[in-house]
Structures are given as C-alpha cells and as structure tokens.
C-alpha positions in Angstrom: -104.0 -81.6 90.4 -106.1 -80.1 87.6 -106.8 -76.6 87.7 -110.6 -77.4 86.2 -111.0 -80.8 89.6 -109.5 -78.2 91.5 -112.7 -75.4 91.0 -115.2 -78.9 91.4 -114.3 -77.8 95.2 -115.2 -74.4 95.3 -118.7 -74.1 93.8 -120.6 -72.1 94.5 -123.9 -73.6 94.2 -122.8 -76.6 95.5 -121.9 -74.2 98.7 -125.5 -72.7 99.5 -126.8 -76.4 98.9 -125.1 -77.7 101.2 -124.9 -74.5 103.6 -129.0 -74.8 103.4 -129.0 -78.0 104.4 -126.7 -77.6 107.2 -129.1 -75.1 108.0 -132.3 -77.2 108.6 -130.6 -79.7 110.0 -128.7 -78.1 112.7 -130.6 -78.8 116.2 -128.3 -77.2 118.7 -125.5 -75.5 119.1 -122.1 -76.9 117.7 -118.3 -75.8 118.9 -116.2 -76.0 116.0 -111.9 -76.0 116.3 -110.1 -76.2 113.0 -106.6 -77.0 114.4 -104.5 -76.1 111.1 -103.4 -72.4 110.8 -103.5 -73.3 107.1 -107.6 -74.0 107.4 -108.1 -71.1 109.8 -107.0 -69.1 107.1 -108.6 -70.4 104.2 -111.8 -70.7 106.1 -111.4 -66.9 105.7 -110.2 -65.8 102.7 -112.8 -68.2 101.4 -116.0 -66.4 102.5 -116.9 -69.2 104.6 -116.7 -67.3 108.5 -118.8 -65.4 107.3 -121.7 -67.8 105.4 -121.4 -70.4 108.1 -124.9 -70.5 110.0 -124.8 -68.1 113.3 -125.3 -71.5 115.9 -122.1 -73.0 114.5 -119.1 -71.8 116.3 -115.9 -71.5 114.4 -112.6 -72.2 116.9 -108.4 -72.0 115.8 -106.8 -74.5 117.6 -103.2 -74.8 118.5 -101.9 -75.8 114.5 -100.0 -72.7 113.6 -96.5 -74.0 114.9 -95.1 -70.5 114.7 -98.3 -69.8 118.1 -97.3 -73.3 119.8 -93.3 -72.0 120.1 -93.1 -71.6 124.1 -92.1 -68.2 125.2 -88.3 -69.9 126.3 -87.8 -71.4 123.4 -88.6 -68.4 121.7 -86.0 -66.8 124.6 -83.6 -69.8 124.0 -83.1 -69.2 119.8 -82.5 -65.6 120.5 -80.2 -65.5 122.6 -78.1 -68.4 121.2 -78.4 -66.2 117.6 -76.1 -63.7 120.0 -73.0 -65.6 119.9 -70.2 -66.0 118.3 -68.8 -67.9 115.3 -72.4 -69.2 115.1 -74.6 -68.4 112.2 -78.5 -69.4 112.8 -81.1 -70.9 109.5 -84.5 -69.8 110.6 -87.6 -70.1 108.1 -89.2 -66.6 107.8 -92.4 -66.9 109.9 -89.5 -66.8 113.3 -88.0 -63.8 112.2 -90.1 -61.5 114.0 -91.6 -63.1 116.5 -91.4 -61.1 119.9 -89.4 -62.9 122.7 -88.5 -61.2 126.5 -88.1 -57.1 126.2 -89.5 -57.4 123.4 -86.4 -58.7 121.0 -86.7 -60.9 118.0 -84.3 -62.7 115.5 -84.6 -59.7 113.4 -83.5 -56.7 115.8 -80.8 -59.7 116.7 -79.9 -59.6 113.1 -80.1 -55.4 113.6 -77.0 -55.8 116.4 -74.9 -57.7 114.8 -76.2 -61.6 114.3 -75.7 -63.4 112.0 -79.1 -64.6 110.8 -80.2 -66.4 107.6 -83.8 -67.4 107.1 -83.8 -70.5 104.5 -87.0 -71.9 102.8 -85.7 -75.8 103.0 -83.7 -77.6 105.8 -81.1 -78.6 103.2 -80.5 -75.6 102.5 -77.9 -75.8 106.4 -76.0 -77.8 104.1 -74.7 -76.0 102.0 -75.1 -73.5 103.9 -72.3 -75.3 106.5 -70.2 -76.4 104.3 -70.0 -73.0 103.2 -68.8 -71.6 106.8 -66.6 -74.4 108.3 -65.2 -72.8 111.0 -68.5 -71.5 112.3 -71.5 -73.6 114.1 -74.7 -73.6 111.7 -77.9 -73.9 114.0 -81.4 -74.6 112.0 -84.5 -73.8 114.8 -86.6 -77.0 114.1 -90.2 -75.8 114.8 -93.1 -77.7 114.2 -94.8 -80.8 113.4 -95.0 -84.3 112.4 -95.0 -82.1 109.5 -91.1 -80.5 109.1 -90.0 -83.5 111.7 -88.8 -85.8 108.9 -88.0 -84.1 106.4 -85.1 -82.3 109.2 -84.4 -85.8 110.0 -83.6 -86.0 106.3 -81.4 -83.0 106.5 -79.4 -84.6 109.4 -78.7 -87.7 107.9 -77.6 -86.0 105.0 -75.5 -84.1 107.0 -74.1 -86.6 108.3 -73.3 -88.8 105.0 -71.1 -86.5 103.8 -69.0 -85.5 106.8 -70.3 -82.4 108.2 -69.3 -82.1 111.5 -71.2 -78.4 111.8 -74.4 -78.5 112.0 -76.5 -78.2 115.1 -81.1 -78.4 115.8 -82.2 -76.5 118.3 -85.2 -78.9 118.2 -88.7 -76.6 119.0 -91.2 -80.2 117.6 -94.1 -80.8 118.6 -96.6 -83.9 118.3 -100.8 -82.8 117.2 -102.6 -85.2 118.4 -101.1 -85.3 122.0 -102.2 -82.1 121.7 -105.4 -82.2 120.8 -106.3 -85.0 123.4 -104.8 -82.2 126.1 -107.5 -79.3 124.5 -109.8 -82.4 125.4 -109.0 -82.7 129.4 -109.7 -78.9 129.6 -112.9 -78.0 131.2 -112.8 -74.6 129.4 -112.2 -75.8 126.1 -116.0 -76.5 125.4 -115.2 -78.3 121.9 -117.7 -80.2 119.8 -115.8 -81.8 117.0 -111.8 -81.2 114.8 -111.2 -80.3 111.9 -107.9 -81.6 111.4 -104.9 -80.7 109.7 -104.6 -82.4 106.0 -100.4 -81.9 105.7 -99.7 -83.8 109.5 -102.3 -86.4 108.5 -100.7 -86.5 105.2 -97.3 -87.7 107.4 -99.3 -89.4 110.5 -102.2 -90.8 109.0 -106.2 -91.7 111.0 -105.1 -93.8 113.8 -103.7 -91.4 116.3 -106.5 -89.4 116.4 -109.5 -92.0 116.9 -109.6 -91.3 121.0 -111.1 -87.9 120.2 -114.5 -90.5 118.8 -113.7 -93.8 121.5 -112.3 -91.9 124.5 -114.1 -88.5 124.3 -116.7 -88.4 122.6 -116.1 -86.1 119.9 -116.3 -85.8 116.4 -113.0 -85.3 114.1 -112.7 -85.3 110.3 -109.5 -84.9 108.4 -110.2 -82.1 105.8 -109.0 -80.6 102.3 -108.1 -76.4 102.0 -111.3 -76.3 100.1 -114.6 -74.7 100.8 -116.7 -77.2 100.4 -114.2 -79.9 101.8 -114.9 -77.9 105.1 -118.5 -77.6 105.1 -119.0 -81.5 103.9 -116.8 -81.9 107.0 -119.3 -79.8 109.3 -122.0 -81.3 107.1 -121.1 -84.6 108.4 -120.7 -83.4 112.2 -123.9 -82.0 112.3 -124.9 -85.4 111.1 -122.9 -87.5 113.6 -123.7 -85.0 116.3 -127.4 -84.9 116.2 -127.5 -88.9 116.3 -125.3 -88.8 119.1 -122.7 -90.3 117.5 -119.0 -89.7 116.9 -116.3 -90.4 114.4 -112.8 -89.8 112.8 -113.0 -90.3 109.7 -110.1 -88.6 106.6 -112.7 -87.0 103.8 -109.5 -85.6 102.4 -108.2 -88.6 100.5 -106.7 -87.1 97.4 -103.8 -86.7 99.4 -103.4 -88.0 102.6 -104.4 -91.6 102.7 -105.4 -93.5 106.0 -102.4 -95.3 107.1 -100.7 -91.8 106.4 -96.5 -92.0 105.1 -94.9 -95.0 106.5 -91.4 -93.9 105.2 -91.6 -90.5 106.7 -92.7 -91.1 110.1 -89.8 -94.4 110.1 -87.2 -91.5 109.2 -88.0 -88.7 111.8 -88.8 -91.6 114.8 -84.8 -92.8 113.8 -83.7 -89.5 114.4 -86.7 -88.3 116.7 -87.5 -89.0 120.0 -91.1 -88.0 121.9 -90.1 -85.8 125.2 -92.8 -83.6 127.2 -92.4 -80.5 125.9 -94.3 -76.6 127.3 -96.6 -75.2 124.6 -97.1 -71.6 124.9 -100.7 -70.7 126.0 -101.0 -74.9 127.2 -98.1 -75.6 129.2 -96.5 -79.3 129.6 -97.8 -81.7 127.9 -96.3 -85.1 128.8 -94.7 -86.7 125.7 -95.5 -83.6 123.4 -92.6 -83.3 121.2 -89.6 -84.5 119.5 -86.3 -84.7 121.1 -82.8 -85.3 119.1 -82.1 -89.1 120.6 -78.3 -89.9 121.4 -77.3 -91.2 119.2 -76.9 -87.8 117.6 -76.2 -85.7 119.9 -74.1 -84.5 117.8 -76.3 -82.9 116.0 -77.8 -81.4 119.6 -78.3 -77.6 119.5 -79.1 -77.4 123.4 -77.0 -80.2 124.3 -74.2 -78.1 122.5 -74.7 -74.8 124.1 -76.4 -76.6 127.4 -80.0 -75.1 126.5 -82.4 -76.3 128.4 -86.2 -74.7 128.4 -88.1 -73.7 131.4 -91.9 -72.7 131.8 -91.8 -68.4 132.4 -95.0 -66.0 132.4 -96.7 -65.2 129.5 -96.0 -62.1 127.5 -97.8 -59.5 129.2 -101.8 -59.2 128.3 -101.4 -61.2 125.9 -104.3 -63.7 125.5 -102.4 -66.5 122.5 -103.1 -68.9 125.0 -106.1 -68.6 125.2 -107.2 -68.1 121.7 -105.2 -71.3 120.8 -107.5 -73.5 123.0 -110.4 -72.2 121.9 -111.1 -70.8 125.1 -111.5 -66.3 123.9 -111.6 -65.2 119.9 -109.3 -62.9 118.7 -110.7 -59.9 119.2 -111.8 -60.9 123.2 -108.0 -60.1 123.4 -107.4 -56.4 125.1 -104.1 -55.5 122.9 -105.8 -56.4 119.4 -105.8 -54.1 116.8 -104.7 -51.7 119.6 -100.7 -52.6 120.6 -100.8 -55.7 118.7 -101.4 -55.3 115.3 -99.3 -57.4 112.0 -96.6 -54.2 112.1 -96.1 -54.3 115.7 -96.7 -57.9 117.2 -96.7 -58.5 120.8 -97.8 -62.3 120.3 -97.1 -65.4 117.8 -100.3 -65.2 116.8 -100.2 -62.0 115.0 -96.9 -62.8 113.6 -97.2 -65.3 111.3 -99.4 -65.8 108.2 -101.0 -68.6 109.7 -101.9 -66.8 113.4 -105.7 -66.4 114.3 -105.3 -63.4 115.3 -103.7 -62.6 111.6 -106.8 -63.9 109.7 -108.8 -61.8 112.0 -106.9 -59.1 111.8 -106.9 -59.2 107.9 -110.0 -60.8 107.1 -112.8 -60.0 109.3 -114.9 -57.0 109.1 -116.2 -55.6 112.3 
C-alpha cells in the first residue's frame, strides 16, 4: 500500500468529524474491547484514547500472545532451557517473561543456558543443521497468525530430513477466548474490535457467534485512526438500533474467507485441544497441539512436559486486565514494583502488552 493512500486513513479533519458524530449519537456508554495487542498500541500511539468521548470505555483484551501464555507454560520453557544438549530458539518478546522465583530466559542464558533469539521459525532449520548433536527446541506461542508458519517449518524439516528440531507448542486460538469472556459475568463488554492479523487467516465465520449467540457486535479493523473510529461509530449505530453484527472493515488486507491454504497447513500439523490461558484458566478447545503423526517434532512428548494450572504471580492483576475487568493503572504493582525495566507480569513485558502501552503512552 502506498504511503499516500495510508495517509488518508490518518486524516485529522475526517477523524474529528467522526468523533463529533460519535459524540452526538451516543445515548449511553459503550465498553469496547480491542482484542489485538497491535490495536492497543495503535490506539495509544495515535492519541485516540484521549480523544474518545468519555462515555466510551476502552478495554484491552487477550490478544497479546506473550501476555496470555500461562505461568506453567513459562516455567516449562525456562526449566527446559537449562537441560544439557538443548538449544532453545525463541522470539525476543519471551526473553524477559517472568516465571517462578522471578526467573526468565534472559537470566537462564546468563547462567549458561543456550538460547537463540530468532526472527522467524524458519531460522530454526539452519540452527538445527549447524548443531546436529543438540536438540533445537522452538518455543511456539501465539495465535492463528504464527501457527501456520510454524507448521510450515515442521513440514520443511521433515522434507529436509532434519531430526533434531522440536517445537514446544503453546499456540492458542482467538474465537474460543472471546466466547469465554462473553460467558464471564464480570467481563461487561458491548463490542469487539477484532484482530486484523488473526482474521487474515481465519476469516469472518469463526466470529459470527458473537452476534448470533450473544447479541454483541464485532468489527475486523485495521490499525489506522480512521479504521478504528469508523468501526466504533458503526457499533454505536448498531447499539442505538438494538442490533448486533459481525463485519469486516479491513477489506484491503482481510478476506471474509481468510486464508484457506494457511488453515490447511495449520490443521494438517496441529489439532485443537483444551488450553490454559493466563488469568482466564482452562478454555476447552482453545489450544493447538501437535498431531500424533508429527510427534517426532513434539518437545512435550520428547521431554515429558505436562502443563497444569498454577497460582498467579502474587499481586499481579494481568489476568483481570486481559479480561477487561481492570485497567492497568488499577493494579497495585503498576509503575511501582512493576515497570518495563523490572516487569512482574507479562502484560508489562511485551511491547503489545496493555500495561506496557499504559506505562509508555498514558498521561496521568
């Protein structure tokens, strides 16, 4: 997309016009949740959060992959990093996520663990070839956006005869988490700004239950100011009419049908399972696990790893924040014991975490 076209989605005059229209049409409050961490940052970075009418409450949802990775999963990959003949491969965001006793991958590396930060799962193929006497374990976290790429990496490893690559699979799926929020009496949500990147893979159909079953609206939106404002304005109009819809406004990137080839690869390698989400708990069918026919690559089976529920980090309210029950500045640790330099919980670690965005952009 050209820069000139992109600039049209940032037009201040048109943004002001939509904001005024929203203000005039509001007949009550609107509690909307943006599900994607990229939306969280975009709303703060553009200044939209401070410009929205005060009747509109902005909630950050469970769309940051690092933030929803369960405490037990974090402990599992930190423990595995210390084993002999293991090289852990990970995205950089996971390096500082705290586990038990404040340990993280960065500290594990300082203690001698071999940990490599990669920019793509495909980098692990080269790493495995260069270290044939070691087991390279890639930490697979994220949603439907990254899962097809990791599945593709495993397929390439099989084709190339690479036998020392494993994946520690903690992938999760977004629609099932949204249903868990809608059934939680404490999560009072009127509508969703749906994630553009995930929707590019899964399309619109998996979200239809939001309107059909729960009578709430949801819009797939881009990340520019006008993308977000247009979507909020639509939801206000539907709310005033007593209607609920699920629509795709991000048509320049997202097809209503999603990416069928990516889904085919993803489900060839992975299958749905129950999964633990930080702060939410066990959500049936919300995880992706490596299928039996691909178990050669399964780090959980290789190392006997099981994931069980465990207590949250003391004082950390990341779970309530991910469910839209609390705002980051309502956590007693925020800006005190918990800062980007010394994060207590994952919502402060990730650049897409709501606490990190609050810390960086929100003015007192």
